[in-house]
N, C-alpha and C positions, 0 to 999 in steps of 0.2 A: 356846433358845439361851442364855438367862440361866443355866440350870442348868449348862451346859458351862463358861461363864465362871466360875461360882462354884467348880466342881470344879477347874478349871485354876488359879484363884487360890489355893485351898486347897493344891493340890499344889506350887505355886511357893513358898508360905510355908514349906513343910517342906524346901525345898532339893532338890538332886539325889537325895538318899537316899530321899526320899519317893516320887519317881518310880520308883526301883528297887523299893521296897516294893510299889508298885502292880503292877509287872511280875511280881514274885514271887507276889503275891496272885492275879493273874489266872491264872498258871500253876498255882498250888495248887488253885484252885477248878475249873479245867478238869479237872485230874486227879481230883479228888474226884467231880465230876459224872460223869466217865467211868466210875469204879468203881461208883457207885450205879446208873447205867444198865446197866452190865455185869451186876450182880447181879439187876436187875429183868428184863432181856430175854435176855442171852446165856447166863447161867449155867444156866437151865433146859434149854437145848439141850445144854450140856456135860454136865449131869447125865444127861440122856436118853441121850446118846452113851456115857457111861461105863457105864450100866446095860446097854445093848445089847451093848457090848464084853464085859462081865462075863458076861452070860447066854449069849453065843455061844461063849465059851471054856469047854469042858467038859474039865477035866483030872481024871484019876482019882487022880493023886498030890496029896495034901493040901499038901505043901510047895511044889510048883509053883503050885498055885492061890493059896497065900498070897503068893508072890512077884508073881504077876500082879496080885493085889488091891492090894498095896503100890505097884506101878508105876502102876496106874490112879489110886490116891489121890494119889500124888506129882505126877503130871502135872496132875491137877485142882487141887491146892493151888498149884502153880507158876502156873497160869493165873489163879487167884483172887488171888494175891499180886502180880500185875503192877502196877507203879507204887506199891505200898505203901511201899517204902523211899524212893522219890523224894518222896512226900507227906510222910513223916516228916522228910526232909532239908529240904524247903522250910519246914516248920513250925519246925524248929530254927534256920534262918537268919533268920527274921523278927525275933525279939527282938534278935539280934546286929546286924541292920541298924538297928533302932531305937536301939540303944546307939551305933552309929556316928554316927547323926544327932544324938544327944545330945552326943557329944564334939565334933562339928563345930560345933554351935550354941554350945557353951560356949567353944570357941576363938574364935568370933566375938565373944562377950561380952568375953572377956579382951583381944582386940584393940581393941575399942572403949574399954575401960577404960584400956588403955595409951596410946592416942592422945588421947582426950578427957578421961579421968578418970572417976571413978565418980559424978560428980554429974549426969550426963545419963542418966536412967533410960529415956527414950524410945529412945535409941540402943541401949541394952542389951536392950530388950524384944524386938527382932527375933530376936536370937540365942537368947534364952531361949524364945521362942515356937517357934522351929525345933526346939530340943532337946525340948520337951515334946510337940510334934505328932508327931515321928518316933518317939519312945518309945511314945506311945499307939498309933500306927498299927501298929507292929511287934507290940505286945502283943495288940491286938484281932485281927489276922490270925492270930497264933499260937494264941490261946486258942480262937477259933472253929474253926480248922482242926484243933486237937487233939481237939475233941469228935467231929468227923466221922472223923478217923483212928481213934480208938478204936471208933467204930461200925463202920468197915470191918474192923478187926482182929477184933472180936467176930463179925461176920458170917462172916468167913473161918473162924474156929474152929467156929461153929455149922454152917455148910455142910459143913465137912470131917467133923465128927462124924456129921451126917445122912447124908452119902454113904457113910461107912464102915458105918453101920447098914444101909443099903440093899444093900450088897454082901455080904450074908451068904450 
């Protein structure tokens, strides 16, 4: 229970923006995990289905066979790219949310300075803390998500090439 209180206290210190970054982070990591699970378990079935479809289609015309191959490859690539653009969008949003938290935190600092003056550092520290925490959270989520997005994109390219080679 102490861990939940500590996490809740941390999220409250970052203001409402940090709660939104948490929501975006959970959504991002859910989609990343879904894609990784897809490539581990569902893609082999898709590959098997594509090979069966290719082998059962016997066209004497080379041009028709080429179009069928392109169609199979396109359908497989569309299936592999599912959620990839959403993952990229969520990664792009995270630093912007961190910047929003920074702006809100700095506005709080300037409000304190205008009311109390700049001699009360303790009053200004809360706004500065909020600004730094949200910036850090947005960047951490984006950087870690970017690594896995690149991994997913590389996997899509590798699997597409591999499937194209199998459909000879």
